C-alpha positions as CSV (number, residue, x, y, z in Angstrom):
1,M,74.3,-33.6,35.3
2,H,70.9,-34.8,34.5
3,R,67.9,-33.5,36.4
4,P,65.1,-35.6,37.1
5,G,62.2,-33.2,36.3
6,A,64.0,-32.1,33.0
7,T,62.5,-35.2,30.9
8,H,58.8,-34.6,32.4
9,A,59.1,-30.7,31.7
10,S,60.0,-31.5,28.2
11,S,57.6,-33.8,27.4
12,R,54.5,-31.6,29.0
13,K,55.5,-28.5,26.4
14,P,54.4,-30.9,23.1
15,Q,51.4,-31.7,24.9
16,S,50.5,-28.3,26.1
17,S,51.3,-27.0,22.5
18,A,49.1,-29.5,20.8
19,L,46.2,-28.6,23.1
20,G,46.8,-24.9,22.6
21,A,46.7,-25.5,18.6
22,A,43.5,-27.7,18.8
23,R,41.9,-24.9,21.0
24,E,43.0,-22.5,18.5
25,K,41.3,-24.4,15.6
26,Q,38.2,-24.7,17.5
27,D,38.1,-20.8,18.1
28,V,38.8,-20.4,14.3
29,A,36.1,-22.8,13.3
30,A,33.5,-21.2,15.8
31,S,34.4,-17.5,14.7
32,K,33.7,-18.3,11.1
33,S,30.0,-19.1,11.6
34,P,29.1,-17.3,15.1
35,R,26.1,-15.3,13.8
36,R,24.8,-18.4,12.2
37,A,25.1,-20.5,15.1
38,L,23.6,-17.8,17.3
39,S,20.6,-17.1,14.9
40,L,20.0,-21.1,14.8
41,S,19.9,-21.2,18.8
42,L,17.7,-18.1,18.9
43,F,15.2,-19.7,16.8
44,R,15.3,-22.9,18.7
45,D,15.0,-21.1,21.8
46,A,12.0,-19.1,20.7
47,W,10.4,-22.1,19.5
48,L,10.9,-23.9,22.9
49,E,9.5,-20.9,24.7
50,Y,6.4,-20.9,22.1
51,E,5.5,-24.5,23.1
52,R,6.3,-24.0,26.9
53,D,4.1,-20.7,27.0
54,R,1.3,-22.6,24.8
55,A,1.5,-19.7,22.6
56,H,-0.7,-21.2,19.5
57,Y,-3.7,-21.4,22.1
58,L,-3.4,-17.7,22.7
59,A,-3.2,-17.0,19.3
60,M,-6.5,-18.7,18.4
61,A,-8.2,-17.1,21.2
62,I,-6.8,-13.8,19.6
63,I,-8.6,-14.8,16.2
64,Y,-12.1,-14.8,18.0
65,Y,-11.4,-11.1,19.3
66,A,-10.1,-10.0,15.8
67,S,-13.3,-11.7,14.1
68,I,-15.6,-9.2,16.3
69,T,-14.1,-6.4,14.9
70,F,-14.9,-7.5,11.4
71,V,-18.9,-6.7,12.3
72,P,-18.6,-3.0,12.7
73,I,-15.9,-2.7,10.0
74,L,-18.4,-4.4,7.4
75,L,-21.4,-2.4,8.9
76,L,-18.9,1.1,8.3
77,L,-18.3,-0.1,4.8
78,L,-22.2,-0.7,4.1
79,S,-22.9,2.8,5.8
80,T,-20.2,4.5,3.6
81,L,-22.0,3.1,0.5
82,G,-25.3,4.5,1.8
83,L,-23.6,7.9,2.2
84,L,-22.2,7.9,-1.3
85,L,-25.4,6.9,-2.6
86,R,-27.1,9.7,-0.7
87,F,-24.7,12.7,-1.3
88,S,-22.8,11.8,-4.4
89,T,-24.4,12.1,-7.9
90,T,-21.7,10.0,-9.5
91,A,-22.7,7.2,-7.2
92,A,-26.3,7.5,-7.9
93,E,-25.8,7.2,-11.5
94,I,-23.6,4.3,-11.3
95,E,-26.4,2.6,-9.0
96,Q,-29.0,3.2,-11.8
97,R,-26.8,1.7,-14.3
98,T,-26.3,-1.3,-12.1
99,L,-30.0,-1.7,-11.3
100,L,-30.8,-1.5,-15.2
101,A,-28.1,-4.0,-15.9
102,I,-29.5,-6.4,-13.2
103,Q,-33.0,-5.8,-14.6
104,A,-31.9,-6.8,-18.0
105,Q,-29.8,-9.8,-16.7
106,A,-32.0,-11.2,-13.8
107,G,-35.2,-9.7,-14.0
108,A,-37.1,-6.9,-12.5
109,Q,-38.0,-8.5,-9.2
110,L,-34.4,-9.1,-8.1
111,A,-33.5,-5.5,-9.3
112,G,-36.4,-4.3,-7.2
113,T,-35.4,-6.0,-4.2
114,I,-31.7,-4.6,-4.6
115,N,-33.2,-1.1,-4.9
116,R,-35.4,-1.5,-1.8
117,L,-32.3,-2.7,0.2
118,L,-30.3,0.2,-1.2
119,E,-32.9,2.7,-0.2
120,V,-32.8,1.2,3.3
121,V,-28.9,1.6,3.4
122,Q,-29.4,5.2,2.1
123,R,-31.7,6.3,5.0
124,D,-29.8,4.8,7.9
125,S,-26.4,5.7,6.7
126,I,-25.7,8.3,9.3
127,T,-26.7,6.6,12.3
128,A,-25.1,3.4,10.9
129,T,-22.0,5.2,10.6
130,V,-22.0,6.6,13.9
131,V,-22.6,3.2,15.6
132,S,-20.2,1.5,13.3
133,V,-17.5,4.0,14.4
134,V,-18.1,3.5,18.1
135,G,-18.4,0.0,17.4
136,I,-14.7,-0.1,15.9
137,L,-13.4,1.9,18.5
138,V,-14.8,-0.4,21.3
139,S,-13.9,-3.8,19.6
140,A,-10.6,-2.9,18.5
141,S,-9.5,-1.5,22.0
142,L,-10.9,-4.8,23.3
143,L,-9.0,-6.7,20.9
144,F,-5.5,-4.8,21.7
145,R,-6.4,-5.1,25.6
146,Q,-6.3,-9.1,25.0
147,L,-3.4,-8.8,23.1
148,R,-1.4,-6.9,25.7
149,M,-2.8,-9.5,28.0
150,T,-1.6,-12.3,26.1
151,F,1.9,-10.5,25.8
152,R,2.1,-10.4,29.7
153,A,1.8,-14.1,29.5
154,V,4.3,-14.4,27.0
155,W,6.8,-12.3,29.0
156,N,5.6,-14.1,32.0
157,Y,4.2,-11.3,33.6
158,E,1.3,-11.8,36.1
159,P,-2.0,-10.5,35.2
160,P,-3.0,-7.1,36.4
161,L,-5.6,-8.3,39.2
162,V,-3.3,-10.6,40.7
163,A,0.0,-9.2,41.5
164,G,0.5,-6.3,43.8
165,P,-1.6,-4.3,46.1
166,I,-5.4,-3.5,45.2
167,Y,-4.7,0.0,44.2
168,L,-1.7,-0.9,41.9
169,R,-3.9,-3.6,40.4
170,V,-6.5,-1.2,39.4
171,L,-4.1,1.4,38.2
172,T,-2.6,-1.3,36.1
173,L,-5.8,-2.3,34.6
174,L,-6.7,1.4,33.8
175,R,-3.5,1.8,32.1
176,E,-4.0,-1.3,30.1
177,W,-7.3,0.0,28.8
178,I,-5.8,3.4,28.2
179,I,-2.7,2.0,26.2
180,A,-5.2,-0.1,24.2
181,F,-7.5,2.6,23.3
182,V,-4.4,4.6,22.3
183,I,-3.2,1.6,20.1
184,T,-6.4,1.8,18.3
185,L,-6.2,5.4,17.4
186,G,-3.0,4.9,16.5
187,G,-4.1,2.7,13.8
188,G,-5.3,5.3,11.9
189,G,-1.8,6.9,11.7
190,L,-0.8,3.3,10.4
191,I,-3.5,3.4,7.8
192,M,-2.1,7.0,6.6
193,V,1.3,5.7,6.5
194,A,0.4,2.6,4.5
195,L,-1.3,4.8,2.0
196,A,1.7,7.0,1.6
197,I,3.9,3.9,0.9
198,L,1.4,2.6,-1.7
199,T,1.5,5.9,-3.3
200,A,5.5,6.0,-3.6
201,L,5.7,2.4,-4.6
202,K,3.4,3.2,-7.7
203,W,5.3,6.2,-8.5
204,V,8.5,3.7,-8.4
205,D,6.8,1.2,-10.5
206,R,6.1,4.0,-13.2
207,L,9.6,5.1,-13.3
208,L,10.8,1.5,-13.9
209,A,8.3,0.9,-16.7
210,P,10.5,1.5,-19.5
211,V,12.9,-0.9,-17.9
212,P,12.3,-4.5,-19.8
213,F,12.4,-7.9,-18.1
214,I,11.0,-6.7,-14.7
215,P,7.3,-7.8,-13.7
216,H,6.3,-4.4,-12.4
217,G,3.0,-5.1,-11.1
218,A,4.1,-8.2,-9.3
219,V,7.3,-6.5,-7.8
220,T,5.1,-3.6,-6.5
221,A,2.4,-5.8,-5.2
222,A,4.8,-8.0,-3.1
223,L,7.0,-5.0,-2.1
224,S,4.2,-3.0,-0.9
225,S,2.7,-6.0,1.0
226,F,6.1,-6.7,2.8
227,V,6.3,-3.1,3.6
228,I,2.9,-2.9,5.2
229,A,3.3,-5.8,7.0
230,A,6.8,-4.8,8.4
231,I,5.5,-1.9,9.7
232,V,2.5,-3.5,11.2
233,F,4.2,-6.4,12.9
234,G,6.7,-3.6,14.0
235,A,4.5,-1.5,15.8
236,L,2.7,-4.5,17.6
237,L,6.0,-6.2,18.8
238,K,7.2,-2.7,20.1
239,V,4.1,-1.5,21.8
240,L,2.6,-4.7,23.0
241,P,5.0,-6.0,25.4
242,P,4.8,-5.1,29.3
243,R,8.3,-3.7,29.2
244,P,10.5,-1.7,26.9
245,V,12.1,-3.4,23.8
246,H,14.7,-2.0,21.7
247,W,14.4,-2.1,17.7
248,R,17.5,-4.1,17.7
249,D,15.8,-6.8,19.5
250,I,12.7,-7.1,17.3
251,W,14.0,-6.3,13.6
252,M,14.5,-10.1,13.2
253,S,11.0,-11.1,14.4
254,V,9.7,-8.1,12.3
255,L,11.1,-9.5,8.9
256,L,10.2,-13.1,9.7
257,C,6.6,-12.2,10.5
258,A,6.3,-10.1,7.4
259,G,8.1,-12.4,5.2
260,V,5.8,-15.5,6.4
261,W,2.8,-13.2,6.3
262,V,3.1,-12.1,2.7
263,A,3.7,-15.6,1.5
264,A,0.4,-16.8,3.4
265,S,-1.5,-14.0,1.7
266,E,-0.8,-15.6,-1.7
267,L,-3.0,-18.5,-0.6
268,L,-6.2,-16.5,-1.7
269,P,-4.9,-15.8,-5.0
270,L,-4.0,-19.3,-5.6
271,Y,-7.2,-20.4,-4.7
272,N,-8.8,-18.0,-7.2
273,R,-6.3,-19.3,-9.8
274,F,-7.1,-23.0,-9.6
275,F,-10.6,-23.1,-8.4
276,G,-12.2,-19.6,-9.0
277,G,-13.0,-20.4,-12.7
278,D,-16.7,-20.8,-12.0
279,R,-18.4,-17.8,-10.0
280,N,-20.9,-19.4,-7.9
281,A,-21.9,-20.0,-4.2
282,Y,-19.6,-22.9,-3.6
283,N,-16.4,-21.4,-4.7
284,A,-17.2,-18.0,-2.7
285,I,-17.9,-20.4,0.6
286,G,-14.7,-22.1,-0.3
287,A,-12.5,-19.1,-0.4
288,L,-13.1,-18.7,3.4
289,L,-10.6,-21.6,3.8
290,P,-7.7,-20.0,2.6
291,L,-8.5,-16.8,4.2
292,L,-8.8,-18.5,7.4
293,I,-5.8,-20.1,7.2
294,S,-3.8,-17.0,6.2
295,I,-5.3,-15.0,9.3
296,N,-4.4,-18.1,11.4
297,V,-0.8,-18.4,10.0
298,G,-0.4,-14.3,10.7
299,T,-1.6,-14.8,14.2
300,Q,0.8,-17.3,15.0
301,M,3.6,-15.8,13.6
302,L,3.0,-12.7,15.8
303,F,3.1,-14.9,18.7
304,Y,6.1,-16.7,17.6
305,G,7.8,-13.5,16.9
306,A,7.0,-12.1,20.2
307,E,8.8,-15.3,21.7
308,L,11.6,-14.6,19.5
309,C,11.7,-10.9,20.4
310,K,11.6,-12.0,24.3
311,V,14.5,-14.6,23.7
312,T,16.6,-11.7,21.9
313,T,15.9,-9.3,24.6
314,L,16.7,-11.8,27.7
315,R,19.6,-13.3,25.9
316,G,22.6,-13.2,28.5
317,K,20.5,-12.0,31.3
318,A,19.0,-13.8,34.2
319,P,16.8,-16.7,33.5
320,L,12.9,-15.7,32.9
321,A,11.0,-15.6,36.1
322,I,7.4,-14.5,37.0
323,A,7.4,-10.6,37.1
324,G,5.0,-8.2,38.5
325,P,3.2,-5.8,36.7
């Protein structure tokens, strides 16, 4: 006997099986490139957050604070030169040979002017060294404090003087200053690490010297620049956010920032290659353009890396909200 629902049930089976097969194909196709889709969505979301937070304006402001630190750094370099000329016999001999060469090429008047300037540098070298070191500590701590404040804005945290009770605001402000000063002192450790890396890479370059078809100098320079940039960007992206972040959430940002910085740092050698043939004042001033572009690109990439780190950290969690200190 024929049942009324038999035909309907039998016609439903092919439809459900076809639907299941289609879904299975979609799952297989999606499983072939999940990392690619995830990475592209991360970069897209990071760019949206970068525009929404107006991070490019924050980066331009940080360039101003970074330029302030160049003044005590240049003063320290000049005072170091004065100390060498004052206490090193080798440096004094080099000074005399240089002055004789300048006198032979440009005349005694220019040589005398430079000699008087060097005497002033030697006489005030100790005082200038103390002032420059203090200036570097103060300006660098100010720079890192501003970086901490801008990273609070990137992570949608309120400024310390806005959120919470008055005592909590004061404690947060003092904590930010202390953290900035500690980061400044930690920069000396990063310099030592960078010097160790450069020494190790030069040793590797000497080992690879007998191997043909390898541009040893170029490879060592590019690799050392990338490693040092990765260390610097990794340290900044690790310590600047107002909340703890894991290394697994920042490694992509570190590699991206380091790679772009190494590429941008080649602008100055390219400028010297094409326009640095004539050593004159115009070319020296023109060299500031690729230098400023490189600094701008590095700063912009730092903030894009911060946005990428934020998106990676908060992926799968609650939507971004205004947080307290």
